[in-house]
N, C-alpha and C positions, 0 to 999 in steps of 0.2 A: 504494500500500500504506500502510495506517495505520502511523504511527510506532511505536506501542506493539507492534503485531504484528511489525513489522520488528525491533524490539529483542528481543522474545521469540525470534524465529526465529534471529537471529544469536547470541544467547546459547546456544541449543540446538546450533548448528553447533560452537561452541567446546567446549561441554560434551561432546558426542559424541566429539570428537577427544581431549579430555583424558582421558576414560575409556578410550581405546584405547592410551594410551602404556604401553609396557612397558620401554623403555630411556630413562631420564631424562637420559642423557648424549648422546643422539643429536643429530646436527646438524639444523638446520632451514634453510629458505630465508632466514631472517633473519640474514644475516651471521654474527656470532660467537656467536649465541644457540643454546644447546642446548634440547631440549624442556623441561627444568626451568626454564631462564632465561625461556623464552617464557611458561610458565604463571605463573611468578613475576611477570612484567610485567603480565599480565592480572589477577592477584590484586591487585596494587598499584592498578591502575586502578579496579577495582571498590570497593576500600576507600576511595578518594578520593570516590566518589559522594555518600555521605551528607553529607560536609562541604561539598562544593561546591554541591549543590542546596539545602543548608541555609543558604547565604549566606556561608560562610567564603571567604576568599581563599587563593590558593596559598601566600602567605607565612604565613598563619595555620596551615595544615596542616603546612607545613615539611617536614622530612625524616623524619617518623614512619613512612612506608611505604617507606623505602629499605632495601636489604639483603635478606636471605633471609626471605621471608614464608611459604614453603611447608614448611619443616622436613622432617620425615621422611615426610610424607604429602601430596605435592603435590595429589592429587585432592581430598582432604578440605579442604585449604586453599582450593582453587578453589571447591568447592561452597559452603562457608561464605561466602566473599567474594561470590560471585554472588548468594546469597540476601540478604546484607546490602544489596547494590546494588539488587536487585529490590524489596525492601521500601522503600528510600529513594525510588525512582522512583514508587511506587504513587500518590501524590497530588500529584505535582509538575505544576503548570500549565505549558503550553508557553511561556508568556511570562515566567515567573519569571527574573529576572536571575541569571546564573551567572558568577562571576569566574574566568576561566581565565588562563593564563600570558600570553596575547597580548591580553587585554582582556575586557570584559564582554559576554556574548552571551545571547540567550534560551535557556532550558532546552532547547527543541526542537533548536537547533543543536548544543548539547553532546551531547544524546542521539543525534542522527544520527552525530556523530563516534564515539560509543561503539558504535553499530550497525556502522559501517564497521570499526572496530578489531576487534571480536569476529568478524565474518565473515572479514576478511582473515587474521587470526591463526588462526582456525579452519581456514582453508585451509592456512596454513603448517604448523600442527601435524598436520593430517591427512596432508599431503604427507610430512612427516618420518617418520610412522609407517607409511607405505605404504597409508593408507586413502583413502577418498573423502570430500571435505568436504561434499558434498550441500548446497551453499548454496541451490540451487533457483532456478528462472528468475524467479519473482516477486520474491524478495529481491534477486537480482542486478540485475534491471531497476530496482528502486527505488533501489539504491545507485548505479547508473550515472546514473539521472535526477538524483539529488541531488548527485553529486560529479564528474561527467565534466569539467566546466570546471576544477575545482580539481586533480584528479589530474594533468592535463597539466602543471600548474605544479610539482607535487610530485615528478614522476618524476625519478629520478637524484639526489634529495636524500637526506638522512638519513631522511626519512619513507617514501619509496617507492623501490624499485629500478626498473630499466627493466621495461617490460611483458614478460610471457612469452606465447608463442603458445598459443592454445587450439585444439586440433584441431576442425575442423568449424565454426569460428566466424570470421566476418569481423570485423576490428577496427572499432570505432565511431569 
């Protein structure tokens, strides 16, 4: 699957889930995060994109996206932040260096991380609201192809909880 298509699809997964939230204090599968906290987290991540793909470092961005970014309308905050990120990604070449907290990586690697985060948290948010994430087989397969080796290392850390069983599917 093309990286840009994967990014669009994962953003749609999260967007559909965000538009279904009716209880902004509902628990999510993400530990101590409510639906509001989870949307706030993704809003923050999207707002970082123009800075990082534009060449700034984590230190230069600093703490400007800490705290409550969703205010009284979490969905509107999400939509605006997602559009800001989408516009920033529009002309970014895959090999552009991006400075992340753990080092400098090609933009394609950072974008894949964003794809994963949007899809995983889209599932989290859909689960919290009783909806279906609709990640889709093609996007799921692309994420598994890209991240299977790393996910095994991340499980049980602050990045990922232990895997959950999926009915009708064999573990990879």
